[in-house]
All heavy atoms as TSV, in Angstrom:
chain	resi	resn	atom	element	x	y	z
A	1	MET	N	N	0.820	-1.213	0.043
A	1	MET	CA	C	-0.021	-0.026	-0.041
A	1	MET	C	C	0.833	1.213	-0.008
A	1	MET	O	O	0.520	2.214	-0.637
A	1	MET	CB	C	-0.953	0.093	1.295
A	1	MET	CG	C	-2.003	-1.158	1.342
A	1	MET	SD	S	-3.325	-0.856	0.279
A	1	MET	CE	C	-4.223	0.215	1.027
A	2	ASN	N	N	1.996	1.255	0.767
A	2	ASN	CA	C	2.788	2.479	0.813
A	2	ASN	C	C	3.949	2.479	-0.003
A	2	ASN	O	O	5.102	3.048	0.391
A	2	ASN	CB	C	3.160	2.596	2.505
A	2	ASN	CG	C	1.969	2.855	3.180
A	2	ASN	OD1	O	0.941	3.500	2.872
A	2	ASN	ND2	N	2.095	2.535	4.525
A	3	GLU	N	N	3.943	1.805	-1.154
A	3	GLU	CA	C	5.151	1.741	-1.883
A	3	GLU	C	C	5.510	3.121	-2.464
A	3	GLU	O	O	6.705	3.307	-2.561
A	3	GLU	CB	C	4.892	0.767	-3.121
A	3	GLU	CG	C	4.917	-0.697	-2.667
A	3	GLU	CD	C	3.500	-1.189	-2.341
A	3	GLU	OE1	O	2.519	-0.402	-2.731
A	3	GLU	OE2	O	3.338	-2.092	-1.654
A	4	GLY	N	N	4.586	3.889	-2.920
A	4	GLY	CA	C	4.920	5.243	-3.409
A	4	GLY	C	C	5.572	6.124	-2.328
A	4	GLY	O	O	6.430	6.878	-2.653
A	5	THR	N	N	5.154	5.957	-1.047
A	5	THR	CA	C	5.773	6.851	-0.004
A	5	THR	C	C	7.203	6.368	0.214
A	5	THR	O	O	8.086	7.124	0.414
A	5	THR	CB	C	5.008	6.694	1.231
A	5	THR	OG1	O	3.757	6.078	1.054
A	5	THR	CG2	C	4.701	8.147	1.781
A	6	ASP	N	N	7.436	5.194	0.151
A	6	ASP	CA	C	8.761	4.588	0.345
A	6	ASP	C	C	9.683	4.993	-0.698
A	6	ASP	O	O	10.839	5.378	-0.388
A	6	ASP	CB	C	8.692	2.983	0.453
A	6	ASP	CG	C	7.960	2.591	1.745
A	6	ASP	OD1	O	7.831	3.372	2.777
A	6	ASP	OD2	O	7.459	1.488	1.821
A	7	VAL	N	N	9.205	4.984	-1.897
A	7	VAL	CA	C	10.069	5.406	-3.111
A	7	VAL	C	C	10.301	6.929	-2.935
A	7	VAL	O	O	11.502	7.282	-3.154
A	7	VAL	CB	C	9.331	5.096	-4.337
A	7	VAL	CG1	C	10.019	5.693	-5.578
A	7	VAL	CG2	C	9.168	3.626	-4.625
A	8	ALA	N	N	9.313	7.748	-2.570
A	8	ALA	CA	C	9.539	9.228	-2.362
A	8	ALA	C	C	10.527	9.351	-1.320
A	8	ALA	O	O	11.429	10.344	-1.419
A	8	ALA	CB	C	8.264	9.836	-2.043
A	9	LYS	N	N	10.419	8.648	-0.198
A	9	LYS	CA	C	11.417	8.832	0.876
A	9	LYS	C	C	12.752	8.472	0.618
A	9	LYS	O	O	13.747	9.172	0.964
A	9	LYS	CB	C	11.055	8.009	2.135
A	9	LYS	CG	C	9.843	8.625	2.963
A	9	LYS	CD	C	9.559	7.798	4.130
A	9	LYS	CE	C	8.383	8.220	4.923
A	9	LYS	NZ	N	8.091	7.350	5.945
A	10	SER	N	N	12.959	7.443	-0.202
A	10	SER	CA	C	14.309	6.986	-0.634
A	10	SER	C	C	14.971	7.984	-1.710
A	10	SER	O	O	16.165	8.025	-1.773
A	10	SER	CB	C	14.306	5.553	-1.199
A	10	SER	OG	O	13.557	5.482	-2.265
A	11	ALA	N	N	14.120	8.649	-2.512
A	11	ALA	CA	C	14.570	9.614	-3.527
A	11	ALA	C	C	14.787	10.942	-3.049
A	11	ALA	O	O	15.472	11.722	-3.655
A	11	ALA	CB	C	13.647	9.517	-4.702
A	12	ALA	N	N	14.221	11.302	-1.898
A	12	ALA	CA	C	14.306	12.656	-1.379
A	12	ALA	C	C	15.658	12.983	-0.732
A	12	ALA	O	O	16.303	12.057	-0.200
A	12	ALA	CB	C	13.227	12.877	-0.304
A	13	ASP	N	N	16.125	14.235	-0.842
A	13	ASP	CA	C	17.353	14.583	-0.112
A	13	ASP	C	C	17.050	14.894	1.363
A	13	ASP	O	O	18.031	14.590	2.137
A	13	ASP	CB	C	17.857	15.962	-0.756
A	13	ASP	CG	C	18.408	15.602	-2.120
A	13	ASP	OD1	O	18.788	14.546	-2.503
A	13	ASP	OD2	O	18.424	16.650	-2.952
A	14	VAL	N	N	15.847	15.270	1.670
A	14	VAL	CA	C	15.594	15.506	3.095
A	14	VAL	C	C	14.046	15.096	3.335
A	14	VAL	O	O	13.227	15.194	2.425
A	14	VAL	CB	C	15.555	17.074	3.359
A	14	VAL	CG1	C	15.087	17.319	4.785
A	14	VAL	CG2	C	16.974	17.592	3.168
A	15	VAL	N	N	13.890	14.447	4.460
A	15	VAL	CA	C	12.541	14.015	4.818
A	15	VAL	C	C	12.242	14.625	6.185
A	15	VAL	O	O	12.975	14.535	7.139
A	15	VAL	CB	C	12.596	12.429	4.968
A	15	VAL	CG1	C	11.142	11.914	5.425
A	15	VAL	CG2	C	12.914	11.803	3.634
A	16	LEU	N	N	10.967	15.293	6.172
A	16	LEU	CA	C	10.587	15.993	7.343
A	16	LEU	C	C	9.937	14.922	8.331
A	16	LEU	O	O	9.155	14.076	7.831
A	16	LEU	CB	C	9.557	17.040	7.166
A	16	LEU	CG	C	10.112	18.254	6.328
A	16	LEU	CD1	C	8.967	19.101	6.008
A	16	LEU	CD2	C	11.122	18.926	7.171
A	17	MET	N	N	10.354	14.874	9.437
A	17	MET	CA	C	9.765	13.821	10.457
A	17	MET	C	C	8.580	14.365	11.166
A	17	MET	O	O	7.893	13.476	11.779
A	17	MET	CB	C	10.865	13.243	11.507
A	17	MET	CG	C	12.146	12.777	10.831
A	17	MET	SD	S	11.826	11.364	9.847
A	17	MET	CE	C	11.444	10.216	10.975
A	18	ARG	N	N	8.398	15.617	11.224
A	18	ARG	CA	C	7.167	16.337	11.879
A	18	ARG	C	C	6.278	16.809	10.749
A	18	ARG	O	O	6.645	17.182	9.804
A	18	ARG	CB	C	7.670	17.252	12.825
A	18	ARG	CG	C	8.500	16.758	13.944
A	18	ARG	CD	C	9.019	17.844	14.860
A	18	ARG	NE	N	9.837	17.265	15.915
A	18	ARG	CZ	C	10.904	17.980	16.572
A	18	ARG	NH1	N	11.021	19.195	16.201
A	18	ARG	NH2	N	11.631	17.365	17.326
A	19	PRO	N	N	4.937	16.953	11.175
A	19	PRO	CA	C	4.020	17.539	10.220
A	19	PRO	C	C	4.262	19.127	9.948
A	19	PRO	O	O	3.647	19.561	9.003
A	19	PRO	CB	C	2.645	17.216	10.782
A	19	PRO	CG	C	2.861	17.020	12.222
A	19	PRO	CD	C	4.396	16.505	12.298
A	20	SER	N	N	5.066	19.722	10.803
A	20	SER	CA	C	5.253	21.208	10.710
A	20	SER	C	C	6.210	21.443	9.519
A	20	SER	O	O	7.172	20.732	9.288
A	20	SER	CB	C	5.833	21.756	11.992
A	20	SER	OG	O	6.158	22.993	11.810
A	21	LEU	N	N	5.952	22.536	8.699
A	21	LEU	CA	C	6.718	22.824	7.628
A	21	LEU	C	C	7.803	23.842	8.020
A	21	LEU	O	O	8.622	24.156	7.283
A	21	LEU	CB	C	5.907	23.479	6.478
A	21	LEU	CG	C	4.990	22.581	5.828
A	21	LEU	CD1	C	4.164	23.360	4.719
A	21	LEU	CD2	C	5.650	21.317	5.277
A	22	ALA	N	N	7.963	24.123	9.366
A	22	ALA	CA	C	8.907	25.117	9.912
A	22	ALA	C	C	10.337	24.452	9.749
A	22	ALA	O	O	11.272	25.071	9.685
A	22	ALA	CB	C	8.693	25.327	11.226
A	23	GLY	N	N	10.325	23.082	9.586
A	23	GLY	CA	C	11.631	22.456	9.330
A	23	GLY	C	C	12.396	22.706	8.099
A	23	GLY	O	O	13.591	22.785	7.950
A	24	ILE	N	N	11.562	23.172	7.122
A	24	ILE	CA	C	12.040	23.600	5.765
A	24	ILE	C	C	12.997	24.759	6.061
A	24	ILE	O	O	14.113	24.895	5.428
A	24	ILE	CB	C	10.917	23.794	4.742
A	24	ILE	CG1	C	10.259	22.460	4.474
A	24	ILE	CG2	C	11.454	24.464	3.485
A	24	ILE	CD1	C	9.039	22.644	3.639
A	25	LEU	N	N	12.486	25.759	6.781
A	25	LEU	CA	C	13.204	26.993	6.997
A	25	LEU	C	C	14.506	26.690	7.811
A	25	LEU	O	O	15.574	27.293	7.553
A	25	LEU	CB	C	12.367	28.007	7.867
A	25	LEU	CG	C	11.094	28.574	7.149
A	25	LEU	CD1	C	10.317	29.307	8.146
A	25	LEU	CD2	C	11.485	29.209	5.938
A	26	THR	N	N	14.531	25.712	8.751
A	26	THR	CA	C	15.677	25.348	9.339
A	26	THR	C	C	16.675	24.604	8.403
A	26	THR	O	O	17.939	24.966	8.580
A	26	THR	CB	C	15.301	24.336	10.539
A	26	THR	OG1	O	14.391	24.916	11.353
A	26	THR	CG2	C	16.494	23.928	11.380
A	27	ILE	N	N	16.137	23.878	7.536
A	27	ILE	CA	C	17.079	23.186	6.552
A	27	ILE	C	C	17.624	24.278	5.693
A	27	ILE	O	O	18.854	24.116	5.391
A	27	ILE	CB	C	16.295	22.195	5.693
A	27	ILE	CG1	C	15.842	20.951	6.688
A	27	ILE	CG2	C	17.057	21.677	4.561
A	27	ILE	CD1	C	14.837	20.117	6.054
A	28	ILE	N	N	16.916	25.263	5.245
A	28	ILE	CA	C	17.480	26.141	4.379
A	28	ILE	C	C	18.492	27.044	5.131
A	28	ILE	O	O	19.596	27.452	4.590
A	28	ILE	CB	C	16.306	27.106	3.762
A	28	ILE	CG1	C	15.461	26.279	2.854
A	28	ILE	CG2	C	17.006	28.422	3.076
A	28	ILE	CD1	C	14.291	27.101	2.400
A	29	ASP	N	N	18.401	27.359	6.300
A	29	ASP	CA	C	19.340	28.146	7.164
A	29	ASP	C	C	20.562	27.376	7.271
A	29	ASP	O	O	21.650	27.951	7.106
A	29	ASP	CB	C	18.704	28.504	8.503
A	29	ASP	CG	C	19.452	29.429	9.356
A	29	ASP	OD1	O	20.119	30.364	8.667
A	29	ASP	OD2	O	19.746	29.213	10.563
A	30	ILE	N	N	20.436	26.068	7.650
A	30	ILE	CA	C	21.702	25.227	7.891
A	30	ILE	C	C	22.416	25.087	6.484
A	30	ILE	O	O	23.600	25.159	6.451
A	30	ILE	CB	C	21.237	23.879	8.379
A	30	ILE	CG1	C	20.805	24.032	9.791
A	30	ILE	CG2	C	22.452	22.837	8.286
A	30	ILE	CD1	C	20.117	22.690	10.349
A	31	SER	N	N	21.663	24.973	5.404
A	31	SER	CA	C	22.372	24.932	4.055
A	31	SER	C	C	23.193	26.090	3.797
A	31	SER	O	O	24.264	26.064	3.140
A	31	SER	CB	C	21.286	24.647	2.952
A	31	SER	OG	O	21.808	24.647	1.799
A	32	LYS	N	N	22.522	27.443	3.994
A	32	LYS	CA	C	23.212	28.572	3.666
A	32	LYS	C	C	24.484	28.685	4.531
A	32	LYS	O	O	25.554	29.100	4.054
A	32	LYS	CB	C	22.269	29.756	3.904
A	32	LYS	CG	C	21.272	29.979	2.941
A	32	LYS	CD	C	20.360	31.055	3.191
A	32	LYS	CE	C	19.263	31.335	2.164
A	32	LYS	NZ	N	18.348	32.325	2.313
A	33	LYS	N	N	24.315	28.271	5.891
A	33	LYS	CA	C	25.567	28.422	6.768
A	33	LYS	C	C	26.709	27.435	6.355
A	33	LYS	O	O	27.800	27.753	6.355
A	33	LYS	CB	C	25.067	28.098	8.064
A	33	LYS	CG	C	24.467	29.176	8.876
A	33	LYS	CD	C	24.071	28.808	10.201
A	33	LYS	CE	C	23.296	29.915	10.879
A	33	LYS	NZ	N	22.848	29.739	12.295
A	34	SER	N	N	26.225	26.287	5.821
A	34	SER	CA	C	27.251	25.371	5.253
A	34	SER	C	C	27.952	25.791	4.001
A	34	SER	O	O	29.196	25.581	3.835
A	34	SER	CB	C	26.511	23.976	5.009
A	34	SER	OG	O	26.072	23.473	6.088
A	35	VAL	N	N	27.185	26.399	3.142
A	35	VAL	CA	C	27.843	26.844	1.892
A	35	VAL	C	C	28.766	28.093	2.248
A	35	VAL	O	O	29.872	28.193	1.685
A	35	VAL	CB	C	26.735	27.376	0.942
A	35	VAL	CG1	C	27.224	28.184	-0.271
A	35	VAL	CG2	C	25.872	26.163	0.466
A	36	ASN	N	N	28.362	28.969	3.263
A	36	ASN	CA	C	29.239	30.089	3.623
A	36	ASN	C	C	30.455	29.642	4.336
A	36	ASN	O	O	31.595	30.046	3.977
A	36	ASN	CB	C	28.476	30.911	4.617
A	36	ASN	CG	C	27.420	31.860	3.897
A	36	ASN	OD1	O	27.512	32.122	2.676
A	36	ASN	ND2	N	26.436	32.301	4.579
A	37	ARG	N	N	30.437	28.451	5.007
A	37	ARG	CA	C	31.586	27.871	5.611
A	37	ARG	C	C	32.554	27.244	4.646
A	37	ARG	O	O	33.760	27.437	4.672
A	37	ARG	CB	C	31.171	26.825	6.740
A	37	ARG	CG	C	32.364	26.102	7.347
A	37	ARG	CD	C	33.252	27.020	8.079
A	37	ARG	NE	N	32.644	27.678	9.151
A	37	ARG	CZ	C	33.337	28.558	9.858
A	37	ARG	NH1	N	34.581	28.686	9.842
A	37	ARG	NH2	N	32.707	29.019	10.950
A	38	ILE	N	N	31.888	26.636	3.619
A	38	ILE	CA	C	32.738	26.018	2.550
A	38	ILE	C	C	33.433	27.235	1.818
A	38	ILE	O	O	34.614	27.120	1.450
A	38	ILE	CB	C	31.864	25.305	1.557
A	38	ILE	CG1	C	31.338	23.977	2.296
A	38	ILE	CG2	C	32.665	24.883	0.264
A	38	ILE	CD1	C	30.328	23.228	1.730
A	39	LYS	N	N	32.818	28.283	1.516
A	39	LYS	CA	C	33.418	29.393	0.834
A	39	LYS	C	C	34.458	30.018	1.556
A	39	LYS	O	O	35.647	30.363	1.088
A	39	LYS	CB	C	32.415	30.462	0.453
A	39	LYS	CG	C	31.495	30.105	-0.607
A	39	LYS	CD	C	30.313	31.188	-0.824
A	39	LYS	CE	C	29.445	30.825	-1.935
A	39	LYS	NZ	N	28.321	31.795	-2.087
A	40	PHE	N	N	34.309	30.135	2.914
A	40	PHE	CA	C	35.388	30.753	3.807
A	40	PHE	C	C	36.605	29.822	3.835
A	40	PHE	O	O	37.826	30.199	3.698
A	40	PHE	CB	C	34.825	30.906	5.266
A	40	PHE	CG	C	35.815	31.267	6.167
A	40	PHE	CD1	C	36.260	32.568	6.319
A	40	PHE	CD2	C	36.328	30.367	7.058
A	40	PHE	CE1	C	37.278	32.987	7.192
A	40	PHE	CE2	C	37.376	30.770	7.997
A	40	PHE	CZ	C	37.804	32.064	8.010
A	41	ASN	N	N	36.392	28.444	3.930
A	41	ASN	CA	C	37.358	27.517	3.952
A	41	ASN	C	C	38.229	27.502	2.722
A	41	ASN	O	O	39.501	27.385	2.632
A	41	ASN	CB	C	36.971	26.053	4.474
A	41	ASN	CG	C	36.633	25.910	5.758
A	41	ASN	OD1	O	36.945	26.827	6.668
A	41	ASN	ND2	N	35.749	25.060	6.198
A	42	PHE	N	N	37.493	27.621	1.534
A	42	PHE	CA	C	38.182	27.555	0.273
A	42	PHE	C	C	38.977	28.933	0.223
A	42	PHE	O	O	40.136	28.812	-0.324
A	42	PHE	CB	C	37.078	27.563	-0.888
A	42	PHE	CG	C	37.736	27.533	-2.165
A	42	PHE	CD1	C	38.316	26.402	-2.669
A	42	PHE	CD2	C	37.712	28.651	-3.087
A	42	PHE	CE1	C	38.855	26.384	-3.947
A	42	PHE	CE2	C	38.222	28.658	-4.224
A	42	PHE	CZ	C	38.917	27.553	-4.769
A	43	GLY	N	N	38.566	30.056	0.566
A	43	GLY	CA	C	39.374	31.256	0.367
A	43	GLY	C	C	40.460	31.240	1.260
A	43	GLY	O	O	41.538	31.619	1.009
A	44	TRP	N	N	40.279	30.781	2.535
A	44	TRP	CA	C	41.468	30.658	3.520
A	44	TRP	C	C	42.403	29.694	3.076
A	44	TRP	O	O	43.679	30.038	3.097
A	44	TRP	CB	C	40.857	30.270	4.941
A	44	TRP	CG	C	41.934	29.921	5.873
A	44	TRP	CD1	C	42.213	28.772	6.383
A	44	TRP	CD2	C	42.931	30.783	6.458
A	44	TRP	NE1	N	43.338	28.783	7.254
A	44	TRP	CE2	C	43.791	30.093	7.287
A	44	TRP	CE3	C	43.171	32.209	6.268
A	44	TRP	CZ2	C	44.814	30.596	8.029
A	44	TRP	CZ3	C	44.253	32.777	6.947
A	44	TRP	CH2	C	45.038	31.978	7.792
A	45	SER	N	N	42.152	28.646	2.517
A	45	SER	CA	C	43.062	27.616	2.110
A	45	SER	C	C	43.872	28.127	0.794
A	45	SER	O	O	45.094	27.869	0.734
A	45	SER	CB	C	42.481	26.310	1.758
A	45	SER	OG	O	41.676	26.448	0.659
A	46	PHE	N	N	43.180	28.909	0.118
A	46	PHE	CA	C	43.841	29.512	-1.143
A	46	PHE	C	C	44.977	30.472	-0.670
A	46	PHE	O	O	46.040	30.316	-1.213
A	46	PHE	CB	C	42.896	30.137	-2.106
A	46	PHE	CG	C	43.508	30.845	-3.313
A	46	PHE	CD1	C	43.842	30.160	-4.268
A	46	PHE	CD2	C	43.558	32.233	-3.224
A	46	PHE	CE1	C	44.426	30.778	-5.450
A	46	PHE	CE2	C	44.251	32.825	-4.331
A	46	PHE	CZ	C	44.660	32.006	-5.468
A	47	VAL	N	N	44.650	31.330	0.122
A	47	VAL	CA	C	45.494	32.364	0.700
A	47	VAL	C	C	46.706	31.693	1.399
A	47	VAL	O	O	47.937	32.011	1.194
A	47	VAL	CB	C	44.919	33.417	1.541
A	47	VAL	CG1	C	45.877	34.320	2.275
A	47	VAL	CG2	C	43.918	34.200	0.755
A	48	TYR	N	N	46.415	30.732	2.175
A	48	TYR	CA	C	47.412	30.101	3.031
A	48	TYR	C	C	48.415	29.152	2.203
A	48	TYR	O	O	49.632	29.453	2.339
A	48	TYR	CB	C	46.664	29.134	4.028
A	48	TYR	CG	C	47.691	28.282	4.828
A	48	TYR	CD1	C	48.264	28.854	6.026
A	48	TYR	CD2	C	48.067	26.996	4.451
A	48	TYR	CE1	C	49.179	28.119	6.795
A	48	TYR	CE2	C	49.028	26.211	5.144
A	48	TYR	CZ	C	49.500	26.764	6.458
A	48	TYR	OH	O	50.426	25.995	7.095
A	49	ASN	N	N	47.838	28.445	1.260
A	49	ASN	CA	C	48.683	27.739	0.320
A	49	ASN	C	C	49.517	28.711	-0.650
A	49	ASN	O	O	50.619	28.251	-0.945
A	49	ASN	CB	C	47.841	26.753	-0.537
A	49	ASN	CG	C	47.369	25.529	0.231
A	49	ASN	OD1	O	48.037	25.142	1.326
A	49	ASN	ND2	N	46.101	25.131	0.217
A	50	LEU	N	N	48.979	29.705	-1.084
A	50	LEU	CA	C	49.685	30.551	-1.921
A	50	LEU	C	C	50.909	31.204	-1.170
A	50	LEU	O	O	52.025	31.110	-1.711
A	50	LEU	CB	C	48.802	31.712	-2.405
A	50	LEU	CG	C	49.471	32.790	-3.300
A	50	LEU	CD1	C	49.780	32.234	-4.605
A	50	LEU	CD2	C	48.515	34.002	-3.444
A	51	PHE	N	N	50.607	31.500	0.069
A	51	PHE	CA	C	51.797	32.100	0.939
A	51	PHE	C	C	52.769	30.955	1.188
A	51	PHE	O	O	54.021	31.217	0.965
A	51	PHE	CB	C	51.239	32.623	2.088
A	51	PHE	CG	C	52.292	33.165	3.122
A	51	PHE	CD1	C	53.009	34.331	2.868
A	51	PHE	CD2	C	52.603	32.464	4.273
A	51	PHE	CE1	C	53.911	34.762	3.737
A	51	PHE	CE2	C	53.539	32.836	5.077
A	51	PHE	CZ	C	54.302	34.052	4.799
A	52	ALA	N	N	52.277	29.781	1.543
A	52	ALA	CA	C	53.216	28.737	1.802
A	52	ALA	C	C	54.115	28.225	0.601
A	52	ALA	O	O	55.218	27.972	0.730
A	52	ALA	CB	C	52.446	27.563	2.286
A	53	ILE	N	N	53.448	28.240	-0.572
A	53	ILE	CA	C	54.241	27.966	-1.748
A	53	ILE	C	C	55.339	28.911	-2.043
A	53	ILE	O	O	56.395	28.605	-2.364
A	53	ILE	CB	C	53.267	27.623	-2.990
A	53	ILE	CG1	C	52.415	26.413	-2.811
A	53	ILE	CG2	C	53.953	27.585	-4.312
A	53	ILE	CD1	C	51.313	26.233	-3.691
A	54	LEU	N	N	54.847	30.272	-1.923
A	54	LEU	CA	C	55.816	31.335	-2.241
A	54	LEU	C	C	57.028	31.163	-1.228
A	54	LEU	O	O	58.192	31.472	-1.523
A	54	LEU	CB	C	55.068	32.579	-2.163
A	54	LEU	CG	C	54.336	32.848	-3.405
A	54	LEU	CD1	C	53.653	34.246	-3.269
A	54	LEU	CD2	C	55.129	32.842	-4.664
A	55	LEU	N	N	56.641	30.982	0.017
A	55	LEU	CA	C	57.662	30.944	1.102
A	55	LEU	C	C	58.614	29.758	0.790
A	55	LEU	O	O	59.808	29.721	0.942
A	55	LEU	CB	C	57.014	30.735	2.555
A	55	LEU	CG	C	58.005	30.630	3.601
A	55	LEU	CD1	C	58.628	32.132	3.817
A	55	LEU	CD2	C	57.190	30.468	4.936
A	56	GLY	N	N	58.046	28.549	0.516
A	56	GLY	CA	C	58.789	27.276	0.239
A	56	GLY	C	C	59.624	27.488	-1.045
A	56	GLY	O	O	60.735	26.936	-1.131
A	57	ALA	N	N	59.188	28.159	-2.038
A	57	ALA	CA	C	59.947	28.501	-3.298
A	57	ALA	C	C	61.180	29.491	-2.968
A	57	ALA	O	O	61.986	29.622	-3.943
A	57	ALA	CB	C	59.048	28.956	-4.348
A	58	GLY	N	N	61.106	30.155	-1.910
A	58	GLY	CA	C	62.145	31.206	-1.648
A	58	GLY	C	C	61.851	32.601	-2.205
A	58	GLY	O	O	62.874	33.311	-2.534
A	59	ALA	N	N	60.647	32.785	-2.588
A	59	ALA	CA	C	60.329	34.058	-3.183
A	59	ALA	C	C	60.581	35.241	-2.249
A	59	ALA	O	O	60.733	36.384	-2.558
A	59	ALA	CB	C	58.796	34.023	-3.590
A	60	PHE	N	N	60.447	34.991	-0.875
A	60	PHE	CA	C	60.715	36.119	0.115
A	60	PHE	C	C	62.121	35.905	0.463
A	60	PHE	O	O	62.430	35.094	1.333
A	60	PHE	CB	C	59.751	35.895	1.321
A	60	PHE	CG	C	58.294	35.847	0.907
A	60	PHE	CD1	C	57.538	34.748	1.137
A	60	PHE	CD2	C	57.659	36.985	0.395
A	60	PHE	CE1	C	56.204	34.781	0.908
A	60	PHE	CE2	C	56.318	36.943	0.073
A	60	PHE	CZ	C	55.616	35.850	0.244
A	61	VAL	N	N	62.986	36.788	-0.085
A	61	VAL	CA	C	64.459	36.602	0.096
A	61	VAL	C	C	64.809	37.036	1.489
A	61	VAL	O	O	65.736	36.344	2.109
A	61	VAL	CB	C	65.147	37.605	-0.914
A	61	VAL	CG1	C	66.584	37.477	-0.754
A	61	VAL	CG2	C	64.680	37.257	-2.344
A	62	ASN	N	N	64.253	37.957	2.078
A	62	ASN	CA	C	64.590	38.321	3.574
A	62	ASN	C	C	64.022	37.464	4.580
A	62	ASN	O	O	64.410	37.553	5.690
A	62	ASN	CB	C	64.227	39.892	3.659
A	62	ASN	CG	C	64.985	40.836	2.769
A	62	ASN	OD1	O	66.116	40.482	2.401
A	62	ASN	ND2	N	64.352	41.806	2.423
A	63	ILE	N	N	63.020	36.695	4.231
A	63	ILE	CA	C	62.329	35.909	5.216
A	63	ILE	C	C	62.830	34.397	5.060
A	63	ILE	O	O	62.513	33.909	3.945
A	63	ILE	CB	C	60.866	35.880	5.121
A	63	ILE	CG1	C	60.323	37.393	5.370
A	63	ILE	CG2	C	60.157	35.083	6.195
A	63	ILE	CD1	C	58.945	37.623	5.085
A	64	ARG	N	N	63.572	33.881	5.863
A	64	ARG	CA	C	64.040	32.481	5.844
A	64	ARG	C	C	63.568	31.709	7.059
A	64	ARG	O	O	63.431	32.200	8.017
A	64	ARG	CB	C	65.501	32.479	5.808
A	64	ARG	CG	C	66.217	33.236	4.642
A	64	ARG	CD	C	66.056	32.392	3.402
A	64	ARG	NE	N	66.747	33.244	2.431
A	64	ARG	CZ	C	66.936	32.810	1.205
A	64	ARG	NH1	N	66.569	31.489	0.895
A	64	ARG	NH2	N	67.418	33.531	0.277
A	65	ILE	N	N	63.214	30.373	6.712
A	65	ILE	CA	C	62.850	29.514	7.950
A	65	ILE	C	C	63.910	28.452	7.980
A	65	ILE	O	O	64.379	28.082	6.927
A	65	ILE	CB	C	61.451	28.991	7.685
A	65	ILE	CG1	C	61.305	28.172	6.494
A	65	ILE	CG2	C	60.394	30.065	7.794
A	65	ILE	CD1	C	60.056	27.354	6.314
A	66	PRO	N	N	64.303	27.991	9.170
A	66	PRO	CA	C	65.184	26.872	9.309
A	66	PRO	C	C	64.661	25.549	8.598
A	66	PRO	O	O	63.392	25.372	8.608
A	66	PRO	CB	C	65.301	26.606	10.766
A	66	PRO	CG	C	64.840	27.899	11.372
A	66	PRO	CD	C	63.786	28.454	10.503
A	67	PRO	N	N	65.509	24.721	8.076
A	67	PRO	CA	C	65.044	23.681	7.310
A	67	PRO	C	C	64.193	22.658	8.187
A	67	PRO	O	O	63.355	22.035	7.746
A	67	PRO	CB	C	66.342	22.880	6.843
A	67	PRO	CG	C	67.432	24.026	6.925
A	67	PRO	CD	C	66.941	24.918	7.884
A	68	GLN	N	N	64.472	22.599	9.535
A	68	GLN	CA	C	63.712	21.637	10.335
A	68	GLN	C	C	62.321	22.004	10.598
A	68	GLN	O	O	61.484	21.239	11.031
A	68	GLN	CB	C	64.514	21.482	11.780
A	68	GLN	CG	C	64.638	22.779	12.580
A	68	GLN	CD	C	65.870	23.524	12.306
A	68	GLN	OE1	O	66.557	23.384	11.368
A	68	GLN	NE2	N	66.357	24.332	13.358
A	69	PHE	N	N	61.912	23.314	10.226
A	69	PHE	CA	C	60.588	23.738	10.348
A	69	PHE	C	C	59.809	23.586	8.949
A	69	PHE	O	O	58.658	23.836	8.926
A	69	PHE	CB	C	60.587	25.172	10.837
A	69	PHE	CG	C	61.026	25.406	12.213
A	69	PHE	CD1	C	61.935	26.378	12.404
A	69	PHE	CD2	C	60.484	24.623	13.321
A	69	PHE	CE1	C	62.379	26.621	13.696
A	69	PHE	CE2	C	60.914	24.911	14.522
A	69	PHE	CZ	C	61.795	25.791	14.852
A	70	ALA	N	N	60.477	23.118	8.011
A	70	ALA	CA	C	59.862	23.023	6.636
A	70	ALA	C	C	58.697	21.987	6.586
A	70	ALA	O	O	57.789	22.097	5.884
A	70	ALA	CB	C	60.890	22.673	5.640
A	71	GLY	N	N	58.879	21.101	7.476
A	71	GLY	CA	C	57.644	19.983	7.470
A	71	GLY	C	C	56.473	20.297	8.308
A	71	GLY	O	O	55.593	19.653	8.326
A	72	LEU	N	N	56.490	21.375	9.063
A	72	LEU	CA	C	55.408	21.734	9.869
A	72	LEU	C	C	54.234	22.328	9.164
A	72	LEU	O	O	54.071	23.021	8.367
A	72	LEU	CB	C	55.801	22.802	11.079
A	72	LEU	CG	C	56.796	22.101	12.014
A	72	LEU	CD1	C	57.124	23.218	12.962
A	72	LEU	CD2	C	56.204	20.870	12.719
């Protein structure tokens, strides 16, 4: 009898467990926060890796790090 509902639940990205539709707003809010965190992490890692690659290549002539710290 409930084959259609089972198929819909398995195909859905999100299933509300309560009859209230307020959960949709919560899901949208969590999704926006997750996307913003991903964007922040991507930007931070780009800047960090750019600086680290330039430092490792010796682009900063006056700034030197001892070889034992190269693996940190």
